[in-house]
Backbone as XML, in Angstrom:
<?xml version="1.0"?>
<chain id="A" units="angstrom">
  <residue number="1" name="MET">
    <atom name="N" x="-17.589" y="-45.579" z="15.744"/>
    <atom name="CA" x="-17.419" y="-45.293" z="14.342"/>
    <atom name="C" x="-16.566" y="-44.025" z="14.201"/>
  </residue>
  <residue number="2" name="ALA">
    <atom name="N" x="-15.532" y="-44.089" z="13.402"/>
    <atom name="CA" x="-14.598" y="-42.967" z="13.219"/>
    <atom name="C" x="-15.202" y="-41.957" z="12.246"/>
  </residue>
  <residue number="3" name="PRO">
    <atom name="N" x="-14.962" y="-40.645" z="12.471"/>
    <atom name="CA" x="-15.482" y="-39.630" z="11.549"/>
    <atom name="C" x="-14.791" y="-39.714" z="10.198"/>
  </residue>
  <residue number="4" name="LYS">
    <atom name="N" x="-15.557" y="-39.373" z="9.160"/>
    <atom name="CA" x="-15.004" y="-39.391" z="7.806"/>
    <atom name="C" x="-14.067" y="-38.190" z="7.637"/>
  </residue>
  <residue number="5" name="PRO">
    <atom name="N" x="-12.951" y="-38.399" z="6.952"/>
    <atom name="CA" x="-12.050" y="-37.266" z="6.740"/>
    <atom name="C" x="-12.696" y="-36.239" z="5.795"/>
  </residue>
  <residue number="6" name="MET">
    <atom name="N" x="-12.429" y="-34.975" z="6.088"/>
    <atom name="CA" x="-12.954" y="-33.894" z="5.252"/>
    <atom name="C" x="-12.154" y="-33.829" z="3.957"/>
  </residue>
  <residue number="7" name="PRO">
    <atom name="N" x="-12.832" y="-33.570" z="2.837"/>
    <atom name="CA" x="-12.083" y="-33.430" z="1.583"/>
    <atom name="C" x="-11.213" y="-32.168" z="1.639"/>
  </residue>
  <residue number="8" name="VAL">
    <atom name="N" x="-10.045" y="-32.278" z="1.069"/>
    <atom name="CA" x="-9.101" y="-31.165" z="1.077"/>
    <atom name="C" x="-9.289" y="-30.358" z="-0.202"/>
  </residue>
  <residue number="9" name="ALA">
    <atom name="N" x="-9.508" y="-29.060" z="-0.029"/>
    <atom name="CA" x="-9.662" y="-28.176" z="-1.184"/>
    <atom name="C" x="-8.294" y="-27.905" z="-1.793"/>
  </residue>
  <residue number="10" name="PRO">
    <atom name="N" x="-8.243" y="-27.768" z="-3.110"/>
    <atom name="CA" x="-6.953" y="-27.457" z="-3.733"/>
    <atom name="C" x="-6.465" y="-26.085" z="-3.270"/>
  </residue>
  <residue number="11" name="GLN">
    <atom name="N" x="-5.161" y="-25.964" z="-3.136"/>
    <atom name="CA" x="-4.570" y="-24.703" z="-2.702"/>
    <atom name="C" x="-4.773" y="-23.637" z="-3.766"/>
  </residue>
  <residue number="12" name="GLU">
    <atom name="N" x="-5.245" y="-22.466" z="-3.334"/>
    <atom name="CA" x="-5.385" y="-21.351" z="-4.246"/>
    <atom name="C" x="-4.045" y="-20.648" z="-4.354"/>
  </residue>
  <residue number="13" name="GLU">
    <atom name="N" x="-3.769" y="-20.123" z="-5.526"/>
    <atom name="CA" x="-2.529" y="-19.378" z="-5.700"/>
    <atom name="C" x="-2.661" y="-18.050" z="-4.976"/>
  </residue>
  <residue number="14" name="THR">
    <atom name="N" x="-1.728" y="-17.763" z="-4.096"/>
    <atom name="CA" x="-1.780" y="-16.521" z="-3.345"/>
    <atom name="C" x="-0.715" y="-15.570" z="-3.852"/>
  </residue>
  <residue number="15" name="LEU">
    <atom name="N" x="-1.071" y="-14.296" z="-3.866"/>
    <atom name="CA" x="-0.126" y="-13.277" z="-4.282"/>
    <atom name="C" x="0.670" y="-12.828" z="-3.065"/>
  </residue>
  <residue number="16" name="PRO">
    <atom name="N" x="1.899" y="-12.390" z="-3.275"/>
    <atom name="CA" x="2.666" y="-11.922" z="-2.116"/>
    <atom name="C" x="2.025" y="-10.673" z="-1.521"/>
  </residue>
  <residue number="17" name="LEU">
    <atom name="N" x="2.078" y="-10.577" z="-0.205"/>
    <atom name="CA" x="1.490" y="-9.451" z="0.495"/>
    <atom name="C" x="2.363" y="-8.224" z="0.308"/>
  </residue>
  <residue number="18" name="LYS">
    <atom name="N" x="1.748" y="-7.110" z="-0.106"/>
    <atom name="CA" x="2.485" y="-5.863" z="-0.290"/>
    <atom name="C" x="1.895" y="-4.822" z="0.643"/>
  </residue>
  <residue number="19" name="VAL">
    <atom name="N" x="2.749" y="-4.044" z="1.240"/>
    <atom name="CA" x="2.308" y="-2.950" z="2.094"/>
    <atom name="C" x="3.026" y="-1.684" z="1.659"/>
  </residue>
  <residue number="20" name="ALA">
    <atom name="N" x="2.440" y="-0.558" z="2.009"/>
    <atom name="CA" x="3.059" y="0.713" z="1.669"/>
    <atom name="C" x="4.393" y="0.833" z="2.403"/>
  </residue>
  <residue number="21" name="PRO">
    <atom name="N" x="5.437" y="1.245" z="1.693"/>
    <atom name="CA" x="6.732" y="1.379" z="2.349"/>
    <atom name="C" x="6.778" y="2.579" z="3.281"/>
  </residue>
  <residue number="22" name="TRP">
    <atom name="N" x="7.728" y="2.569" z="4.199"/>
    <atom name="CA" x="7.896" y="3.676" z="5.126"/>
    <atom name="C" x="8.346" y="4.903" z="4.354"/>
  </residue>
  <residue number="23" name="ASP">
    <atom name="N" x="7.778" y="6.047" z="4.673"/>
    <atom name="CA" x="8.116" y="7.302" z="4.015"/>
    <atom name="C" x="8.614" y="8.267" z="5.087"/>
  </residue>
  <residue number="24" name="PRO">
    <atom name="N" x="9.857" y="8.747" z="4.971"/>
    <atom name="CA" x="10.403" y="9.618" z="6.019"/>
    <atom name="C" x="9.679" y="10.953" z="6.150"/>
  </residue>
  <residue number="25" name="ARG">
    <atom name="N" x="8.883" y="11.334" z="5.151"/>
    <atom name="CA" x="8.117" y="12.579" z="5.256"/>
    <atom name="C" x="6.984" y="12.444" z="6.262"/>
  </residue>
  <residue number="26" name="PHE">
    <atom name="N" x="6.588" y="11.215" z="6.570"/>
    <atom name="CA" x="5.464" y="10.948" z="7.462"/>
    <atom name="C" x="5.911" y="9.954" z="8.539"/>
  </residue>
  <residue number="27" name="PRO">
    <atom name="N" x="6.714" y="10.423" z="9.535"/>
    <atom name="CA" x="7.330" y="9.496" z="10.488"/>
    <atom name="C" x="6.412" y="9.008" z="11.607"/>
  </residue>
  <residue number="28" name="ASN">
    <atom name="N" x="5.268" y="9.609" z="11.794"/>
    <atom name="CA" x="4.406" y="9.245" z="12.917"/>
    <atom name="C" x="3.503" y="8.069" z="12.582"/>
  </residue>
  <residue number="29" name="GLN">
    <atom name="N" x="2.842" y="7.560" z="13.603"/>
    <atom name="CA" x="1.935" y="6.439" z="13.392"/>
    <atom name="C" x="0.701" y="6.843" z="12.607"/>
  </residue>
  <residue number="30" name="ASN">
    <atom name="N" x="0.256" y="8.078" z="12.768"/>
    <atom name="CA" x="-0.920" y="8.542" z="12.046"/>
    <atom name="C" x="-0.567" y="8.704" z="10.566"/>
  </residue>
  <residue number="31" name="GLN">
    <atom name="N" x="-1.159" y="7.910" z="9.723"/>
    <atom name="CA" x="-0.811" y="7.879" z="8.304"/>
    <atom name="C" x="-1.812" y="8.641" z="7.427"/>
  </residue>
  <residue number="32" name="THR">
    <atom name="N" x="-2.624" y="9.499" z="8.018"/>
    <atom name="CA" x="-3.637" y="10.233" z="7.272"/>
    <atom name="C" x="-3.013" y="11.098" z="6.182"/>
  </residue>
  <residue number="33" name="LYS">
    <atom name="N" x="-1.970" y="11.848" z="6.528"/>
    <atom name="CA" x="-1.332" y="12.721" z="5.541"/>
    <atom name="C" x="-0.678" y="11.908" z="4.433"/>
  </residue>
  <residue number="34" name="TYR">
    <atom name="N" x="-0.071" y="10.774" z="4.787"/>
    <atom name="CA" x="0.554" y="9.896" z="3.803"/>
    <atom name="C" x="-0.500" y="9.375" z="2.826"/>
  </residue>
  <residue number="35" name="CYS">
    <atom name="N" x="-1.642" y="9.010" z="3.350"/>
    <atom name="CA" x="-2.758" y="8.545" z="2.524"/>
    <atom name="C" x="-3.180" y="9.631" z="1.537"/>
  </residue>
  <residue number="36" name="TYR">
    <atom name="N" x="-3.462" y="10.812" z="2.065"/>
    <atom name="CA" x="-3.952" y="11.926" z="1.246"/>
    <atom name="C" x="-2.910" y="12.351" z="0.209"/>
  </residue>
  <residue number="37" name="GLN">
    <atom name="N" x="-1.641" y="12.444" z="0.618"/>
    <atom name="CA" x="-0.588" y="12.855" z="-0.302"/>
    <atom name="C" x="-0.390" y="11.824" z="-1.415"/>
  </residue>
  <residue number="38" name="SER">
    <atom name="N" x="-0.493" y="10.554" z="-1.093"/>
    <atom name="CA" x="-0.358" y="9.510" z="-2.111"/>
    <atom name="C" x="-1.507" y="9.564" z="-3.105"/>
  </residue>
  <residue number="39" name="TYR">
    <atom name="N" x="-2.716" y="9.871" z="-2.608"/>
    <atom name="CA" x="-3.874" y="10.022" z="-3.490"/>
    <atom name="C" x="-3.634" y="11.181" z="-4.462"/>
  </residue>
  <residue number="40" name="LEU">
    <atom name="N" x="-3.174" y="12.316" z="-3.921"/>
    <atom name="CA" x="-2.877" y="13.473" z="-4.775"/>
    <atom name="C" x="-1.761" y="13.153" z="-5.770"/>
  </residue>
  <residue number="41" name="ASP">
    <atom name="N" x="-0.695" y="12.525" z="-5.286"/>
    <atom name="CA" x="0.439" y="12.197" z="-6.153"/>
    <atom name="C" x="0.021" y="11.279" z="-7.292"/>
  </residue>
  <residue number="42" name="PHE">
    <atom name="N" x="-0.855" y="10.313" z="-7.009"/>
    <atom name="CA" x="-1.324" y="9.412" z="-8.058"/>
    <atom name="C" x="-2.059" y="10.185" z="-9.151"/>
  </residue>
  <residue number="43" name="HIS">
    <atom name="N" x="-2.972" y="11.046" z="-8.765"/>
    <atom name="CA" x="-3.750" y="11.771" z="-9.769"/>
    <atom name="C" x="-2.913" y="12.831" z="-10.485"/>
  </residue>
  <residue number="44" name="ARG">
    <atom name="N" x="-1.950" y="13.423" z="-9.804"/>
    <atom name="CA" x="-1.027" y="14.350" z="-10.469"/>
    <atom name="C" x="-0.174" y="13.608" z="-11.483"/>
  </residue>
  <residue number="45" name="CYS">
    <atom name="N" x="0.298" y="12.425" z="-11.096"/>
    <atom name="CA" x="1.108" y="11.608" z="-11.990"/>
    <atom name="C" x="0.327" y="11.221" z="-13.241"/>
  </residue>
  <residue number="46" name="GLU">
    <atom name="N" x="-0.922" y="10.791" z="-13.050"/>
    <atom name="CA" x="-1.744" y="10.429" z="-14.205"/>
    <atom name="C" x="-2.045" y="11.640" z="-15.079"/>
  </residue>
  <residue number="47" name="LYS">
    <atom name="N" x="-2.160" y="12.801" z="-14.484"/>
    <atom name="CA" x="-2.407" y="14.018" z="-15.255"/>
    <atom name="C" x="-1.203" y="14.335" z="-16.141"/>
  </residue>
  <residue number="48" name="ILE">
    <atom name="N" x="0.001" y="14.110" z="-15.611"/>
    <atom name="CA" x="1.224" y="14.393" z="-16.352"/>
    <atom name="C" x="1.580" y="13.268" z="-17.322"/>
  </residue>
  <residue number="49" name="LYS">
    <atom name="N" x="1.582" y="12.030" z="-16.832"/>
    <atom name="CA" x="2.042" y="10.878" z="-17.613"/>
    <atom name="C" x="0.953" y="10.238" z="-18.468"/>
  </residue>
  <residue number="50" name="GLY">
    <atom name="N" x="-0.302" y="10.472" z="-18.128"/>
    <atom name="CA" x="-1.399" y="9.821" z="-18.831"/>
    <atom name="C" x="-1.956" y="8.680" z="-18.008"/>
  </residue>
  <residue number="51" name="GLU">
    <atom name="N" x="-3.211" y="8.374" z="-18.272"/>
    <atom name="CA" x="-3.882" y="7.327" z="-17.512"/>
    <atom name="C" x="-3.250" y="5.967" z="-17.770"/>
  </residue>
  <residue number="52" name="GLY">
    <atom name="N" x="-3.092" y="5.210" z="-16.680"/>
    <atom name="CA" x="-2.600" y="3.838" z="-16.793"/>
    <atom name="C" x="-1.092" y="3.724" z="-16.886"/>
  </residue>
  <residue number="53" name="ASP">
    <atom name="N" x="-0.341" y="4.793" z="-16.685"/>
    <atom name="CA" x="1.111" y="4.726" z="-16.748"/>
    <atom name="C" x="1.637" y="3.898" z="-15.580"/>
  </residue>
  <residue number="54" name="SER">
    <atom name="N" x="2.625" y="3.067" z="-15.846"/>
    <atom name="CA" x="3.129" y="2.160" z="-14.815"/>
    <atom name="C" x="3.852" y="2.901" z="-13.693"/>
  </residue>
  <residue number="55" name="VAL">
    <atom name="N" x="4.396" y="4.065" z="-13.964"/>
    <atom name="CA" x="5.080" y="4.848" z="-12.933"/>
    <atom name="C" x="4.093" y="5.258" z="-11.845"/>
  </residue>
  <residue number="56" name="CYS">
    <atom name="N" x="2.871" y="5.587" z="-12.231"/>
    <atom name="CA" x="1.856" y="6.054" z="-11.287"/>
    <atom name="C" x="1.307" y="4.925" z="-10.422"/>
  </residue>
  <residue number="57" name="LYS">
    <atom name="N" x="1.524" y="3.690" z="-10.839"/>
    <atom name="CA" x="0.990" y="2.543" z="-10.109"/>
    <atom name="C" x="1.491" y="2.508" z="-8.663"/>
  </residue>
  <residue number="58" name="TYR">
    <atom name="N" x="2.721" y="2.960" z="-8.432"/>
    <atom name="CA" x="3.273" y="2.980" z="-7.076"/>
    <atom name="C" x="2.366" y="3.766" z="-6.141"/>
  </residue>
  <residue number="59" name="PHE">
    <atom name="N" x="1.979" y="4.983" z="-6.548"/>
    <atom name="CA" x="1.143" y="5.833" z="-5.701"/>
    <atom name="C" x="-0.239" y="5.226" z="-5.488"/>
  </residue>
  <residue number="60" name="LYS">
    <atom name="N" x="-0.766" y="4.592" z="-6.530"/>
    <atom name="CA" x="-2.077" y="3.955" z="-6.396"/>
    <atom name="C" x="-2.006" y="2.797" z="-5.399"/>
  </residue>
  <residue number="61" name="ASP">
    <atom name="N" x="-0.933" y="2.015" z="-5.480"/>
    <atom name="CA" x="-0.772" y="0.902" z="-4.546"/>
    <atom name="C" x="-0.684" y="1.401" z="-3.113"/>
  </residue>
  <residue number="62" name="VAL">
    <atom name="N" x="0.023" y="2.528" z="-2.911"/>
    <atom name="CA" x="0.180" y="3.067" z="-1.563"/>
    <atom name="C" x="-1.162" y="3.539" z="-1.014"/>
  </residue>
  <residue number="63" name="PHE">
    <atom name="N" x="-1.873" y="4.388" z="-1.781"/>
    <atom name="CA" x="-3.126" y="4.900" z="-1.211"/>
    <atom name="C" x="-4.175" y="3.811" z="-1.107"/>
  </residue>
  <residue number="64" name="ALA">
    <atom name="N" x="-4.152" y="2.835" z="-1.998"/>
    <atom name="CA" x="-5.105" y="1.730" z="-1.896"/>
    <atom name="C" x="-4.824" y="0.885" z="-0.656"/>
  </residue>
  <residue number="65" name="ASP">
    <atom name="N" x="-3.564" y="0.855" z="-0.237"/>
    <atom name="CA" x="-3.179" y="0.062" z="0.927"/>
    <atom name="C" x="-3.526" y="0.755" z="2.238"/>
  </residue>
  <residue number="66" name="ILE">
    <atom name="N" x="-3.314" y="2.062" z="2.331"/>
    <atom name="CA" x="-3.451" y="2.708" z="3.631"/>
    <atom name="C" x="-4.688" y="3.587" z="3.785"/>
  </residue>
  <residue number="67" name="CYS">
    <atom name="N" x="-5.342" y="3.967" z="2.704"/>
    <atom name="CA" x="-6.522" y="4.833" z="2.823"/>
    <atom name="C" x="-7.792" y="4.006" z="3.032"/>
  </residue>
  <residue number="68" name="PRO">
    <atom name="N" x="-8.673" y="4.437" z="3.911"/>
    <atom name="CA" x="-9.976" y="3.767" z="4.024"/>
    <atom name="C" x="-10.757" y="3.918" z="2.717"/>
  </residue>
  <residue number="69" name="ASN">
    <atom name="N" x="-11.456" y="2.872" z="2.333"/>
    <atom name="CA" x="-12.203" y="2.882" z="1.071"/>
    <atom name="C" x="-13.218" y="4.016" z="1.008"/>
  </residue>
  <residue number="70" name="GLY">
    <atom name="N" x="-13.851" y="4.320" z="2.121"/>
    <atom name="CA" x="-14.839" y="5.396" z="2.155"/>
    <atom name="C" x="-14.249" y="6.744" z="1.782"/>
  </residue>
  <residue number="71" name="TRP">
    <atom name="N" x="-13.024" y="7.002" z="2.228"/>
    <atom name="CA" x="-12.365" y="8.261" z="1.886"/>
    <atom name="C" x="-12.106" y="8.341" z="0.388"/>
  </residue>
  <residue number="72" name="VAL">
    <atom name="N" x="-11.586" y="7.254" z="-0.178"/>
    <atom name="CA" x="-11.251" y="7.239" z="-1.606"/>
    <atom name="C" x="-12.515" y="7.431" z="-2.437"/>
  </residue>
  <residue number="73" name="GLU">
    <atom name="N" x="-13.601" y="6.753" z="-2.057"/>
    <atom name="CA" x="-14.867" y="6.902" z="-2.783"/>
    <atom name="C" x="-15.373" y="8.343" z="-2.706"/>
  </residue>
  <residue number="74" name="ARG">
    <atom name="N" x="-15.268" y="8.952" z="-1.524"/>
    <atom name="CA" x="-15.720" y="10.334" z="-1.356"/>
    <atom name="C" x="-14.861" y="11.282" z="-2.191"/>
  </residue>
  <residue number="75" name="TRP">
    <atom name="N" x="-13.536" y="11.091" z="-2.162"/>
    <atom name="CA" x="-12.651" y="11.947" z="-2.948"/>
    <atom name="C" x="-12.894" y="11.780" z="-4.440"/>
  </residue>
  <residue number="76" name="ASP">
    <atom name="N" x="-13.136" y="10.536" z="-4.878"/>
    <atom name="CA" x="-13.426" y="10.298" z="-6.296"/>
    <atom name="C" x="-14.710" y="11.010" z="-6.716"/>
  </residue>
  <residue number="77" name="SER">
    <atom name="N" x="-15.736" y="10.937" z="-5.880"/>
    <atom name="CA" x="-16.995" y="11.604" z="-6.237"/>
    <atom name="C" x="-16.827" y="13.123" z="-6.196"/>
  </residue>
  <residue number="78" name="GLN">
    <atom name="N" x="-16.031" y="13.644" z="-5.261"/>
    <atom name="CA" x="-15.782" y="15.077" z="-5.217"/>
    <atom name="C" x="-15.007" y="15.533" z="-6.458"/>
  </residue>
  <residue number="79" name="ARG">
    <atom name="N" x="-14.052" y="14.743" z="-6.903"/>
    <atom name="CA" x="-13.314" y="15.101" z="-8.123"/>
    <atom name="C" x="-14.250" y="15.113" z="-9.321"/>
  </residue>
  <residue number="80" name="ALA">
    <atom name="N" x="-15.158" y="14.137" z="-9.383"/>
    <atom name="CA" x="-16.110" y="14.071" z="-10.490"/>
    <atom name="C" x="-17.058" y="15.268" z="-10.494"/>
  </residue>
  <residue number="81" name="GLU">
    <atom name="N" x="-17.431" y="15.734" z="-9.299"/>
    <atom name="CA" x="-18.329" y="16.876" z="-9.180"/>
    <atom name="C" x="-17.601" y="18.216" z="-9.301"/>
  </residue>
  <residue number="82" name="GLY">
    <atom name="N" x="-16.279" y="18.180" z="-9.218"/>
    <atom name="CA" x="-15.492" y="19.413" z="-9.264"/>
    <atom name="C" x="-15.403" y="20.132" z="-7.944"/>
  </residue>
  <residue number="83" name="THR">
    <atom name="N" x="-15.661" y="19.432" z="-6.839"/>
    <atom name="CA" x="-15.632" y="20.071" z="-5.522"/>
    <atom name="C" x="-14.467" y="19.572" z="-4.661"/>
  </residue>
  <residue number="84" name="PHE">
    <atom name="N" x="-13.549" y="18.821" z="-5.235"/>
    <atom name="CA" x="-12.415" y="18.291" z="-4.469"/>
    <atom name="C" x="-11.488" y="19.428" z="-4.071"/>
  </residue>
  <residue number="85" name="ALA">
    <atom name="N" x="-11.091" y="19.454" z="-2.793"/>
    <atom name="CA" x="-10.304" y="20.563" z="-2.258"/>
    <atom name="C" x="-8.827" y="20.493" z="-2.632"/>
  </residue>
  <residue number="86" name="GLY">
    <atom name="N" x="-8.324" y="19.314" z="-2.960"/>
    <atom name="CA" x="-6.897" y="19.166" z="-3.253"/>
    <atom name="C" x="-6.509" y="19.735" z="-4.607"/>
  </residue>
  <residue number="87" name="LYS">
    <atom name="N" x="-5.235" y="20.132" z="-4.713"/>
    <atom name="CA" x="-4.712" y="20.646" z="-5.985"/>
    <atom name="C" x="-4.109" y="19.507" z="-6.784"/>
  </residue>
  <residue number="88" name="ILE">
    <atom name="N" x="-4.733" y="19.195" z="-7.898"/>
    <atom name="CA" x="-4.215" y="18.101" z="-8.737"/>
    <atom name="C" x="-3.664" y="18.677" z="-10.013"/>
  </residue>
</chain>
């Protein structure tokens, strides 16, 4: 007896994969500084341009791509508490 064919699920729409572009200020493999600087740049941009400005989206996309989630959560909570070490 032949096995029954498995039903095929409809294809989900996939978004194109985006990665943080190469930045000549951070030429090494270790991207920690690039992550941190992009986080700072995003919040500085929002401080100047206002929340939700499309110009700032670039920096958010970069730090969301390369920063570990735990770091971002910790930095967000430190900013909320007023103990964040970075200058925004």
